[in-house]
MARGU-58757 format. One record per residue (C-alpha): residue in three letters; x, y, z. Coordinates in Angstrom, 3 decimals. Layout:
REM MARGU-58757
REC code        X        Y        Z
REC  ALA        X        Y        Z
...
END
This chain:
REM MARGU-58757
REC code        X        Y        Z
REC  UNK    0.000    0.000    0.000
REC  UNK    2.836    2.376    0.905
REC  UNK    4.582    1.603   -2.356
REC  UNK    1.316    2.295   -4.250
REC  UNK    0.867    5.694   -2.561
REC  UNK    4.451    6.681   -3.217
REC  UNK    4.120    5.744   -6.872
REC  UNK    0.945    7.789   -7.152
REC  UNK    2.631   10.796   -5.553
REC  UNK    5.569   10.562   -7.930
REC  UNK    3.208   10.227  -10.862
REC  UNK    1.378   13.367   -9.755
REC  UNK    4.618   15.281   -9.523
REC  UNK    5.591   14.160  -13.021
REC  UNK    2.267   15.365  -14.361
REC  UNK    2.821   18.794  -12.737
REC  UNK    6.323   19.016  -14.159
REC  UNK    5.076   18.212  -17.642
REC  UNK    2.518   21.033  -17.550
REC  UNK   -0.489   18.787  -17.050
REC  UNK   -1.300   20.076  -13.531
REC  UNK   -4.934   20.468  -12.653
REC  UNK   -6.183   23.897  -13.787
REC  UNK   -7.824   26.221  -11.272
REC  UNK  -11.571   26.761  -11.327
REC  UNK  -13.315   30.040  -10.467
REC  UNK  -14.746   30.218   -6.966
REC  UNK  -18.340   30.248   -8.175
REC  UNK  -17.742   26.991  -10.068
REC  UNK  -15.917   25.146   -7.292
REC  UNK  -17.283   21.792   -6.110
REC  UNK  -15.280   22.013   -2.828
REC  UNK  -14.636   18.262   -2.811
REC  UNK  -12.035   15.719   -3.857
REC  UNK   -8.993   17.032   -5.719
REC  UNK   -9.512   20.588   -6.958
REC  UNK   -7.636   23.888   -7.331
REC  UNK   -9.854   26.893   -6.616
REC  UNK   -9.282   30.580   -7.405
REC  UNK  -10.121   32.630   -4.281
REC  UNK   -9.387   36.086   -2.801
REC  UNK   -6.858   34.182   -0.657
REC  UNK   -5.051   32.951   -3.758
REC  UNK   -5.308   29.468   -5.246
REC  UNK   -6.495   26.891   -2.726
REC  UNK   -5.584   23.325   -3.649
REC  UNK   -7.758   20.531   -2.300
REC  UNK   -6.455   16.989   -2.013
REC  UNK   -9.131   14.568   -0.939
REC  UNK  -11.132   17.710    0.071
REC  UNK   -8.396   18.960    2.464
REC  UNK   -5.939   21.851    2.066
REC  UNK   -2.473   22.330    3.546
REC  UNK   -1.300   24.558    6.409
REC  UNK   -0.178   27.349    4.129
REC  UNK   -3.613   27.556    2.505
REC  UNK   -5.183   27.444    5.952
REC  UNK   -3.194   30.492    7.049
REC  UNK   -4.080   32.403    3.894
REC  UNK   -7.769   31.700    4.495
REC  UNK   -7.483   32.917    8.100
REC  UNK   -5.669   36.060    6.959
REC  UNK   -8.303   36.809    4.335
REC  UNK  -11.127   36.179    6.795
REC  UNK   -9.583   38.471    9.372
REC  UNK   -8.958   41.299    6.888
REC  UNK  -12.582   41.021    5.803
REC  UNK  -13.713   41.080    9.431
REC  UNK  -11.553   44.104   10.177
REC  UNK  -12.930   45.993    7.174
REC  UNK  -16.527   45.250    8.169
REC  UNK  -15.762   46.099   11.808
REC  UNK  -14.514   49.489   10.620
REC  UNK  -17.882   50.161    8.953
REC  UNK  -19.779   48.969   12.033
REC  UNK  -17.690   50.955   14.530
REC  UNK  -17.472   54.242   12.604
REC  UNK  -19.913   56.219   14.807
REC  UNK  -18.408   54.873   18.034
REC  UNK  -14.787   55.660   17.133
REC  UNK  -15.730   59.053   15.692
REC  UNK  -17.511   60.088   18.896
REC  UNK  -14.704   58.803   21.117
REC  UNK  -12.115   60.717   19.071
REC  UNK  -14.225   63.848   19.395
REC  UNK  -14.508   63.450   23.161
REC  UNK  -10.813   62.814   23.726
REC  UNK   -9.471   65.506   21.396
REC  UNK  -11.936   68.175   22.490
REC  UNK  -11.028   67.538   26.117
REC  UNK   -7.346   67.976   25.315
REC  UNK   -7.834   71.087   23.170
REC  UNK  -10.291   72.933   25.419
REC  UNK   -9.544   71.513   28.862
REC  UNK  -13.092   70.244   29.265
REC  UNK  -12.392   66.832   30.790
REC  UNK  -13.869   67.915   34.132
REC  UNK  -17.539   67.072   34.806
REC  UNK  -19.846   69.902   33.823
REC  UNK  -17.284   71.679   31.620
REC  UNK  -18.507   72.807   28.192
REC  UNK  -16.474   73.832   25.165
REC  UNK  -17.932   76.857   23.379
REC  UNK  -17.002   76.878   19.684
REC  UNK  -17.448   80.193   17.875
REC  UNK  -14.468   80.952   15.615
REC  UNK  -13.598   79.209   12.364
REC  UNK  -10.502   77.635   13.941
REC  UNK  -12.537   76.221   16.816
REC  UNK  -15.342   74.906   14.609
REC  UNK  -12.956   73.501   12.027
REC  UNK  -12.214   70.689   14.450
REC  UNK  -15.748   69.269   14.204
REC  UNK  -16.656   66.892   11.374
REC  UNK  -18.985   68.788    8.973
REC  UNK  -19.507   71.508   11.534
REC  UNK  -22.318   73.995   11.096
REC  UNK  -20.560   77.350   10.800
REC  UNK  -23.602   79.596   11.192
REC  UNK  -24.347   79.297   14.927
REC  UNK  -22.191   78.799   18.054
REC  UNK  -21.726   75.259   19.393
REC  UNK  -21.679   74.268   23.073
REC  UNK  -20.461   70.711   23.862
REC  UNK  -19.906   68.588   26.957
REC  UNK  -19.106   64.890   27.438
REC  UNK  -20.338   63.293   30.664
REC  UNK  -19.699   59.846   32.190
REC  UNK  -22.736   58.222   33.835
REC  UNK  -20.835   55.250   35.265
REC  UNK  -20.638   57.011   38.646
REC  UNK  -24.377   57.683   38.720
REC  UNK  -27.153   59.607   36.961
REC  UNK  -26.809   63.271   36.054
REC  UNK  -29.417   65.979   36.502
REC  UNK  -29.714   68.882   34.072
REC  UNK  -31.582   72.028   35.061
REC  UNK  -32.239   73.401   31.601
REC  UNK  -33.028   77.109   31.018
REC  UNK  -35.918   78.424   28.923
REC  UNK  -35.227   80.103   25.593
REC  UNK  -34.621   79.582   21.892
REC  UNK  -32.111   76.722   21.834
REC  UNK  -31.756   73.409   20.042
REC  UNK  -29.760   70.407   21.116
REC  UNK  -29.871   67.162   22.988
REC  UNK  -28.152   64.375   24.842
REC  UNK  -26.666   61.643   22.627
REC  UNK  -25.032   58.319   23.409
REC  UNK  -21.654   57.235   22.056
REC  UNK  -23.261   55.684   18.983
REC  UNK  -24.583   59.194   18.230
REC  UNK  -28.168   58.190   18.907
REC  UNK  -30.287   60.848   20.618
REC  UNK  -31.295   59.943   24.157
REC  UNK  -33.546   63.013   24.120
REC  UNK  -33.701   66.489   22.614
REC  UNK  -33.276   69.721   24.532
REC  UNK  -34.834   73.122   23.912
REC  UNK  -37.359   73.830   21.200
REC  UNK  -37.490   70.235   19.917
REC  UNK  -37.288   68.648   23.385
REC  UNK  -39.980   67.898   25.958
REC  UNK  -39.523   71.376   27.438
REC  UNK  -40.443   73.018   24.079
REC  UNK  -38.211   75.953   24.929
REC  UNK  -39.821   76.533   28.311
REC  UNK  -37.008   74.999   30.363
REC  UNK  -37.214   71.844   32.484
REC  UNK  -35.353   69.429   34.734
REC  UNK  -33.921   66.296   33.134
REC  UNK  -32.340   63.211   34.690
REC  UNK  -30.048   61.061   32.536
REC  UNK  -29.572   57.491   33.764
REC  UNK  -26.788   55.175   32.606
REC  UNK  -27.199   51.596   31.342
REC  UNK  -26.471   50.114   34.771
REC  UNK  -29.116   52.079   36.660
REC  UNK  -32.877   51.741   36.993
REC  UNK  -34.655   54.865   35.692
REC  UNK  -37.723   54.066   37.814
REC  UNK  -35.689   54.908   40.917
REC  UNK  -35.393   58.510   39.749
REC  UNK  -38.915   59.170   38.604
REC  UNK  -39.946   62.557   39.862
REC  UNK  -43.056   64.496   39.016
REC  UNK  -41.143   67.567   37.856
REC  UNK  -38.319   65.819   35.968
REC  UNK  -38.023   64.106   32.600
REC  UNK  -36.102   60.844   33.108
REC  UNK  -34.251   59.131   30.248
REC  UNK  -31.849   56.191   30.080
REC  UNK  -28.751   56.002   27.891
REC  UNK  -27.415   52.681   26.563
REC  UNK  -23.837   53.966   26.985
REC  UNK  -22.020   55.286   30.053
REC  UNK  -20.576   58.229   28.156
REC  UNK  -22.957   60.789   26.683
REC  UNK  -22.650   64.006   24.718
REC  UNK  -24.591   67.130   25.667
REC  UNK  -24.761   69.359   22.588
REC  UNK  -26.454   72.735   22.375
REC  UNK  -26.963   75.492   19.830
REC  UNK  -28.316   78.902   20.832
REC  UNK  -30.843   80.141   18.269
REC  UNK  -31.889   83.370   19.979
REC  UNK  -30.606   86.216   17.748
REC  UNK  -30.014   88.461   20.770
REC  UNK  -26.311   88.114   21.771
REC  UNK  -27.242   88.916   25.358
REC  UNK  -29.181   85.679   25.662
REC  UNK  -25.930   83.666   25.838
REC  UNK  -25.093   85.220   29.209
REC  UNK  -28.602   84.492   30.465
REC  UNK  -28.379   80.897   29.285
REC  UNK  -25.001   80.043   30.848
REC  UNK  -25.930   81.708   34.126
REC  UNK  -29.044   79.523   34.433
REC  UNK  -27.749   76.181   33.112
REC  UNK  -26.871   73.771   35.923
REC  UNK  -25.779   70.140   35.912
REC  UNK  -24.530   67.564   38.421
REC  UNK  -25.508   64.516   40.455
REC  UNK  -29.231   64.128   41.062
REC  UNK  -30.294   66.658   43.668
REC  UNK  -26.907   68.381   43.727
REC  UNK  -26.598   70.479   40.570
REC  UNK  -24.301   73.482   40.248
REC  UNK  -23.463   76.053   37.571
REC  UNK  -21.451   74.598   34.691
REC  UNK  -18.177   75.926   33.300
REC  UNK  -18.222   77.304   29.749
REC  UNK  -14.778   77.507   28.126
REC  UNK  -14.622   80.276   25.504
REC  UNK  -12.102   82.089   23.320
REC  UNK   -9.589   79.245   22.913
REC  UNK   -9.365   79.761   19.129
REC  UNK   -7.336   76.550   18.761
REC  UNK   -6.808   74.260   15.797
REC  UNK   -7.823   70.693   16.602
REC  UNK   -9.343   67.641   14.943
REC  UNK  -12.216   65.314   15.739
REC  UNK  -11.663   63.232   12.590
REC  UNK  -11.244   59.554   13.449
REC  UNK   -7.597   58.433   13.144
REC  UNK   -6.310   56.054   10.506
REC  UNK   -4.194   52.951   10.862
REC  UNK   -3.575   51.220   14.167
REC  UNK   -4.696   54.320   16.102
REC  UNK   -8.241   53.636   14.891
REC  UNK   -8.273   50.232   16.578
REC  UNK   -6.620   51.585   19.720
REC  UNK   -9.474   54.076   20.015
REC  UNK  -12.050   51.319   19.450
REC  UNK  -10.452   49.002   22.018
REC  UNK  -10.405   51.772   24.622
REC  UNK  -14.084   52.687   24.299
REC  UNK  -15.167   49.025   24.259
REC  UNK  -13.561   48.716   27.691
REC  UNK  -15.530   51.720   28.952
REC  UNK  -18.950   50.621   27.746
REC  UNK  -21.268   47.636   28.235
REC  UNK  -21.648   45.341   25.233
REC  UNK  -25.130   45.658   23.820
REC  UNK  -26.937   42.502   22.748
REC  UNK  -26.987   43.761   19.175
REC  UNK  -23.171   44.066   19.149
REC  UNK  -22.147   40.655   20.502
REC  UNK  -21.564   39.197   17.054
REC  UNK  -19.152   42.039   16.336
REC  UNK  -17.282   41.274   19.545
REC  UNK  -16.793   37.742   18.235
REC  UNK  -15.358   39.070   14.977
REC  UNK  -13.000   41.450   16.792
REC  UNK  -11.594   38.806   19.142
REC  UNK   -9.202   37.171   16.590
REC  UNK   -7.936   40.687   15.820
REC  UNK   -6.852   41.193   19.439
REC  UNK   -9.736   43.417   20.585
REC  UNK  -11.400   41.744   23.567
REC  UNK  -13.308   43.576   26.274
REC  UNK  -11.408   43.531   29.545
REC  UNK   -8.086   42.558   27.962
REC  UNK   -5.174   44.793   26.981
REC  UNK   -4.967   45.593   23.276
REC  UNK   -1.529   44.293   22.274
REC  UNK   -1.725   42.957   18.704
REC  UNK    1.074   40.716   17.463
REC  UNK    2.866   41.365   14.166
REC  UNK    0.319   39.409   12.110
REC  UNK   -2.638   41.144   13.749
REC  UNK   -1.051   44.564   13.273
REC  UNK   -0.620   43.986    9.559
REC  UNK   -4.185   42.741    9.198
REC  UNK   -5.580   45.651   11.233
REC  UNK   -3.697   48.145    9.073
REC  UNK   -5.080   46.544    5.920
REC  UNK   -8.573   46.317    7.396
REC  UNK   -8.634   49.959    8.459
REC  UNK   -7.609   51.123    4.985
REC  UNK  -10.009   48.783    3.194
REC  UNK  -12.804   49.606    5.623
REC  UNK  -12.373   53.340    5.092
REC  UNK  -12.378   52.909    1.311
REC  UNK  -15.591   50.900    1.572
REC  UNK  -17.137   53.489    3.876
REC  UNK  -16.114   56.323    1.574
REC  UNK  -17.722   54.444   -1.296
REC  UNK  -20.958   54.287    0.689
REC  UNK  -20.627   57.985    1.460
REC  UNK  -20.127   58.957   -2.187
REC  UNK  -22.450   56.338   -3.718
REC  UNK  -25.129   55.479   -1.101
REC  UNK  -26.594   52.480   -2.866
REC  UNK  -29.452   52.138   -0.371
REC  UNK  -30.813   55.624   -1.230
REC  UNK  -32.123   57.543   -4.231
REC  UNK  -31.281   61.116   -5.153
REC  UNK  -33.747   63.619   -3.693
REC  UNK  -34.325   65.571   -6.895
REC  UNK  -34.628   63.448  -10.009
REC  UNK  -31.974   64.161  -12.606
REC  UNK  -29.490   65.570  -10.074
REC  UNK  -26.791   64.166   -7.787
REC  UNK  -28.210   65.690   -4.571
REC  UNK  -28.900   63.312   -1.670
REC  UNK  -30.618   63.905    1.639
REC  UNK  -27.634   63.282    3.903
REC  UNK  -29.323   61.774    6.942
REC  UNK  -31.286   58.902    5.430
REC  UNK  -31.945   56.460    8.282
REC  UNK  -33.858   56.288   11.558
REC  UNK  -32.398   57.831   14.719
REC  UNK  -32.425   54.465   16.520
REC  UNK  -30.144   53.118   13.727
REC  UNK  -32.233   49.928   13.645
REC  UNK  -35.587   48.802   12.289
REC  UNK  -37.678   45.800   13.289
REC  UNK  -35.577   43.592   11.029
REC  UNK  -32.077   45.064   10.689
REC  UNK  -29.385   47.338   12.054
REC  UNK  -28.733   50.157    9.576
REC  UNK  -24.956   49.692    9.476
REC  UNK  -24.318   51.045    5.975
REC  UNK  -26.695   53.964    6.376
REC  UNK  -25.256   55.189    9.652
REC  UNK  -21.665   54.645    8.454
REC  UNK  -22.399   56.964    5.521
REC  UNK  -23.505   59.757    7.845
REC  UNK  -21.022   59.276   10.666
REC  UNK  -18.058   59.003    8.322
REC  UNK  -18.773   62.515    7.086
REC  UNK  -20.741   64.000    9.996
REC  UNK  -21.537   63.836   13.702
REC  UNK  -24.736   64.157   15.671
REC  UNK  -28.349   63.180   15.164
REC  UNK  -31.701   64.338   16.425
REC  UNK  -35.367   63.989   15.558
REC  UNK  -35.255   67.480   14.083
REC  UNK  -32.427   66.484   11.749
REC  UNK  -33.851   63.127   10.714
REC  UNK  -37.559   63.904   10.570
REC  UNK  -37.971   67.604    9.794
REC  UNK  -41.450   68.871    9.069
REC  UNK  -42.572   72.008    7.240
REC  UNK  -41.407   74.932    9.318
REC  UNK  -39.422   72.864   11.842
REC  UNK  -36.074   71.092   11.990
REC  UNK  -33.197   71.137    9.514
REC  UNK  -32.443   69.515    6.176
REC  UNK  -28.914   68.581    5.081
REC  UNK  -28.428   68.122    1.336
REC  UNK  -25.120   66.976   -0.147
REC  UNK  -23.521   66.206   -3.494
REC  UNK  -20.150   64.940   -4.675
REC  UNK  -20.723   65.235   -8.450
REC  UNK  -21.214   67.953  -11.053
REC  UNK  -23.923   68.265  -13.700
REC  UNK  -22.000   65.854  -15.969
REC  UNK  -21.967   63.197  -13.249
REC  UNK  -18.215   63.633  -12.725
REC  UNK  -16.656   63.777   -9.260
REC  UNK  -16.039   67.309   -7.988
REC  UNK  -12.378   68.301   -8.186
REC  UNK  -10.263   70.790   -6.276
REC  UNK   -8.418   72.000   -9.387
REC  UNK  -11.544   73.057  -11.299
REC  UNK  -14.051   75.883  -10.939
REC  UNK  -17.786   75.366  -10.464
REC  UNK  -20.938   77.420  -10.046
REC  UNK  -24.139   76.544   -8.192
REC  UNK  -27.255   78.466   -9.236
REC  UNK  -29.539   78.808   -6.201
REC  UNK  -33.082   79.736   -7.274
REC  UNK  -34.907   82.650   -5.726
REC  UNK  -37.103   82.113   -2.695
REC  UNK  -35.464   79.075   -1.140
REC  UNK  -38.255   77.582    1.027
REC  UNK  -36.955   78.286    4.542
REC  UNK  -38.550   80.037    7.473
REC  UNK  -35.142   80.774    8.984
REC  UNK  -32.210   80.712    6.519
REC  UNK  -30.144   78.537    4.162
REC  UNK  -26.389   77.974    4.011
REC  UNK  -23.814   76.375    1.717
REC  UNK  -20.749   75.039    3.542
REC  UNK  -17.552   73.642    2.041
REC  UNK  -15.897   70.505    3.504
REC  UNK  -12.728   68.502    2.856
REC  UNK  -13.298   64.947    1.657
REC  UNK  -10.057   63.903    3.364
REC  UNK  -10.957   65.150    6.861
REC  UNK  -14.710   65.773    6.398
REC  UNK  -14.162   68.899    8.471
REC  UNK  -14.681   72.488    7.269
REC  UNK  -12.341   73.135    4.369
REC  UNK   -8.953   74.630    5.193
REC  UNK   -8.132   76.993    2.325
REC  UNK   -6.072   79.420    4.378
REC  UNK   -9.052   81.604    5.177
REC  UNK   -9.683   82.943    8.648
REC  UNK  -13.333   83.998    8.389
REC  UNK  -16.494   81.912    8.396
REC  UNK  -17.396   83.374    4.984
REC  UNK  -14.255   81.797    3.502
REC  UNK  -15.853   78.344    3.754
REC  UNK  -19.562   78.962    4.386
REC  UNK  -22.054   81.280    2.678
REC  UNK  -25.600   81.818    3.917
REC  UNK  -28.690   83.879    3.180
REC  UNK  -28.128   86.147    6.189
REC  UNK  -24.832   87.495    4.840
REC  UNK  -25.216   91.022    3.545
REC  UNK  -22.160   90.900    1.269
REC  UNK  -23.611   88.281   -1.096
REC  UNK  -24.511   89.516   -4.578
REC  UNK  -27.874   88.367   -5.955
REC  UNK  -29.196   88.294   -9.497
REC  UNK  -32.031   90.608  -10.514
REC  UNK  -34.618   87.824  -10.184
REC  UNK  -33.574   87.068   -6.591
REC  UNK  -31.546   83.981   -7.459
REC  UNK  -27.863   83.742   -6.607
REC  UNK  -24.792   82.127   -8.163
REC  UNK  -22.271   80.660   -5.714
REC  UNK  -18.779   79.691   -6.895
REC  UNK  -16.333   77.045   -5.663
REC  UNK  -12.866   76.437   -7.075
REC  UNK   -9.296   77.735   -7.115
REC  UNK  -10.233   80.966   -8.963
REC  UNK  -12.794   83.582   -7.952
REC  UNK  -14.789   85.214  -10.778
REC  UNK  -14.031   88.909  -11.235
REC  UNK  -16.373   91.076   -9.201
REC  UNK  -17.990   88.112   -7.433
REC  UNK  -15.346   87.345   -4.845
REC  UNK  -17.990   87.619   -2.094
REC  UNK  -19.862   84.676   -3.650
REC  UNK  -16.774   82.444   -3.896
REC  UNK  -15.149   79.743   -1.728
REC  UNK  -11.624   78.693   -2.628
REC  UNK  -10.281   75.162   -3.091
REC  UNK   -6.598   74.308   -2.871
REC  UNK   -4.226   71.740   -4.378
REC  UNK   -5.673   68.194   -4.319
REC  UNK   -7.919   68.583   -1.268
REC  UNK  -11.138   67.167   -2.692
REC  UNK  -14.369   68.701   -1.447
REC  UNK  -18.088   68.351   -0.970
REC  UNK  -20.820   70.623    0.372
REC  UNK  -23.828   70.647    2.630
REC  UNK  -26.717   72.832    1.568
REC  UNK  -28.702   73.326    4.773
REC  UNK  -32.301   74.473    4.966
REC  UNK  -33.322   75.684    8.431
REC  UNK  -37.045   75.299    9.100
REC  UNK  -37.654   74.038    5.537
REC  UNK  -40.911   74.941    3.821
REC  UNK  -43.464   72.735    2.097
REC  UNK  -41.874   73.355   -1.313
REC  UNK  -38.870   71.321   -0.218
REC  UNK  -40.955   68.334    0.846
REC  UNK  -43.200   68.257   -2.240
REC  UNK  -40.084   68.933   -4.370
REC  UNK  -41.593   71.901   -6.176
REC  UNK  -38.301   73.534   -5.173
REC  UNK  -35.053   71.919   -6.289
REC  UNK  -31.384   72.695   -6.600
REC  UNK  -29.530   72.086   -9.864
REC  UNK  -26.150   70.382   -9.906
REC  UNK  -22.879   72.285   -9.882
REC  UNK  -21.863   73.384  -13.360
REC  UNK  -18.244   73.298  -14.478
REC  UNK  -16.906   76.768  -15.306
REC  UNK  -14.561   76.462  -18.263
END
């Protein structure tokens, strides 16, 4: 028998040497049995009596783990983005202490936030509920904001779109390990977060500058029954970045926040996929050489896949037929339906943006905000930094408040850095007096390396190879937006 096997092996080798080796079959035609050579993303896998060798085994593991890492990048995008924001804002503004808020007003300050709104001041705080619930004594007035968990899901809105409806109220925020029923009080709104860490984000909408002082003097936050005035850090005017890191730093950020938060039932399968990559809750993240290489590949592949979703959201249709304009936030605030978790949809938004609220997701005529975006010109070509474009905005944009057009970098997804120092260098809006309108009330807005003569006030500059996209925001959109009797055309190339 041994002699027979040896003869057969030698015969097989002779066949290979003479060029008569078994040809590989495509993966979709593989039988996966007996003796077969199969073309796969892991290279050619040779089966002998349905088994493969150790080298093929390792290639299959490597391919599986790269695929898992890439998909884990898409899944974890909102979590890593929020954690990066928290950590880097705390370092830049010194707001790591409980109750400390960063107030972002200047272009340099706002340029740290992913797709920041440049038309109103921002006020941000990150709070940890692991030591117990937090009470917020919220002032009355024209404000908009909310408390969000680390997946960027709203726990509840504050201000005009919150339960207080702009009248002010007391709120109690309970962490995932506490029982909200223990804090039910007649005069307080009680909500529970699924994460220990939460974001408190606020925008002041009152046009009177004096209202800011009133607001900060009345806002209080602290342990239940023991609130105190908060600290509001202003005038830092620092450059900083909340863009999620690339490479191994991405996974370091993910591993750190996984250790801080409970694992939700919906995320347990992802924990299983992360374990072979060296990310295990409660264990130090110390990837070996193989894991490091796979994580680096997975982060790059995952970001390319996520960027593809961002540019070509295959689950959505354009808002206005015949254009390339999409409604940016195109999923439910809970990020899950009765049958699925909206992983692709939320990755699209949280790769290029932060934050969510009912007013952003489900605006109604006269209330909320709409975020429209495009990455292509009227010819269907990708927008380029080395070319000039014009956007013709029709007269009477249907808004009860105002509209704005803001320029962002595709690389960082933060407000575009073209060397300008003023908000108007990267964001134009209908409240700006310097804009020049056409006789019929329409307006032409220009983006590109060269400003048209005499229309510099209507221009935003692009530089080098820093690719760009825009958000066209409608604040308190009118019915004409929803029934689509109003529409924006695509950007036209200016030759």
